[in-house]
N, C-alpha and C positions, 0 to 999 in steps of 0.2 A: 300238157304235152311232155314236159320234162319230169322224170321220176327220180333223178339223182344229180348231185353236183359233186364233182371230183376236184379237189384242190391240190395244186402243187404246194410245197412248204416254203422254201427259202424265197423271200421277197413277196410272198403272197399271204401266208399265215404268220410267219415270223419275220421280223425286220433284220434278217441275217445276211441278206445279199450284200449289204453295205460293208459288213464285216469281212466277208470273203474278198470283196474288192479291195478294201483297205490293206489286208494282210497279203494278198496276192501281189499288190504293188510293192509293199514293203519288202517282201522276200525277193521279189524281182530285182529291186534296187541293190540288195545285198550281193547279187550275182552279176551286176553290171547290165541288167536288162532295163531298157528305158521305159518310162511310163507310157510312152506312145505304143511301144510294142506290147506292153502288158495290157493296155486298154483293148487292143485287138484280140489278145488272148481271152480276156474276160468276156468279150462279146461272143467269141466263138464257142466257149466251153460252158457258159452259164446254163444250168439245167441238166447237163449231161453227167454221166457217172465217170469215175476215174479211168475206166478202160476206154471209153469212147473219147475222153478228153486227151489222153496221152498223145496220140498221133497229131491232133490239132495243135496242141501246145508245142510239140517238138518241130512241127512244120513251120510255125511262125517264129519261134525263138532260135531253134538250131543250137549251135555252139556246143553240142554234145551234152547239154543239160538233160538229165533224166527227169521226166515229169513226176514219177512216183516219189523220188527222193525230194524233189522240190516241194511237192504237195505235202509230204510228211512234215517238213520244216514249217511250211506255211500254216498248216493246221495246228501245230504246236503253239505258234504265235497267237492264233485265233482262240484256241482253247484257254490260254492263259488270260486273255481278255474276258472271256465268258465266265471263267471261275470267279473273277473279281467283280464283274459288272452284270452278269446274267444276260439274258436275251429278251428283247421286247417283242410284243405282238405288233403287227401292222394295225393301223387304225380301223375300227369297225368290225374286226374279226369276230369277237364274241357276239356282237349284235347280229351279224349275218348267220352265224351258226345257230343261234337260238331261233331266229326267224325261220330258217329252213327246217329245223326240228319241229317247230310248232305247225308248220305246213305239211308235215309228214313226208318231206323229201329225204331220200337216203343221202348220206354224206360219206364221201370217201377221201382218202389221201393217196396221192401218187407221187412219190418223191424219190429222187436219187440219193438223198441223205440216208446214212446207215440207220438201221432200226433203233439202236440204243440211243443215238443222239436225237432222232426225231421224236421217239416216244417220250424221252426225257423232257423235251421242250413242251410237249402237249400236257404232260402230267404236271409240270411246274406251273403252268398257267391254268390248270383245271379245265382244259378243253378236250381232254382225251375222251370224255364221256359222250361227246357229240358225234364221234366218228363211228360209222357202222363197219367200215373196213379200212385197213391200212395196208398199202402196197409199197414195198421198198425195192430199190434197184436190184438187190440180190435175189429177188423173187422172179425175175424175168431174164431171158437170154440176152436181149439187146436193150440198151438204155436209150433215152431220148437222144436224137429225134425220131428213133424208131417208134412204132405205135404200141409196142408190147405192153408197156406199163399201164396205159389207159384201157387197152383191151382186157388186161387182167383185172383191173379195177371194176370194169363193167361186169365181167363174168362173176366176180366175187359178190358184187352188189345185186346180181340177178336182174340186170337191165340190159337192153340192147344199146349199143353205142349211140345211136341217134336219139335215145331217150336221156342222155347224160350231157350236162354242161361240164366242160373242162376249163378250169380257171388257172391261167398261167401268166408269167411275167417275162419269159425269155423266148428267144427265137427258137431254140431247140424244143422248148415245151409246146409252143404253138404248133410247130411242125408235127410233133408227136401226136397231139390231140387231133389235129386235122387228118392225119394219116389213119388214125383209129376210127374216124367216122363220127366222133363226138362233136359237140357244138363248142368250138374254141372261143373262149373269152379271154382277152388280155386285160389285166389290171396293171397299169404302168407302175414300175418301180424305178430301177436304174436305167433300164433299156427303153428308149423311146421307140414308138412304132416306126418301122422302116419298110422298104420295098419288099423285104422278105416276109414281114408280118401282116401288113395291111391287106394283101389279097386273101389271106388265110383266116384271119380273126373275124368272127361274125360280129363281135362287139368289142370296143375298146373303151375301158373305163379308167378313171383316175382314182376312184374310191371303190372299195370292195362291196359296200352296201348297195351300190347301183344294180347289183345282180338281182335285187328284189323285183325289178320290172320284168324279169324273165320267168318268174315262178309265182 
């Protein structure tokens, strides 16, 4: 039935969503933003690109804080951490990628993370070789939760949306994959399934290797 699996990156392939969360809160505190406010921000912007996230951030936080300037400082904090400690893969990633490759399933990446950062992570962990197509946020007009990035991934992989599983961990990602007509699967990371996700996700897993039951 399914001919392709398209993965999000942060919180699905790489264990980086926890780093975004940590340094978003840290940078927020330095500006007098409460953790409670920042938790709302993190939930709203996870999975989106910086242009889609700007109005969401500023609507929640206000106070004249520019999101782009905030994000630049936050990313500098995070990059300093990564330079020292590197980035971990989520459990089971190499296993599921090898499984899909052995089954002849096409593998794609659909991430809002910039090209250089995303490809660097894949190369560092020697998993770049598993991906047939890589789609980044700057390759489409509208970021998640719009369907553009998953539609682009399916087009590049040469499959119809209904022939592709889309693996996500965020509300914006699940909305995007659902709108694209793919088969949305949530692998839980920091965001627990809620009323926005449960009606849209076809499957909700705690570990990524559970995808094996679908292909």
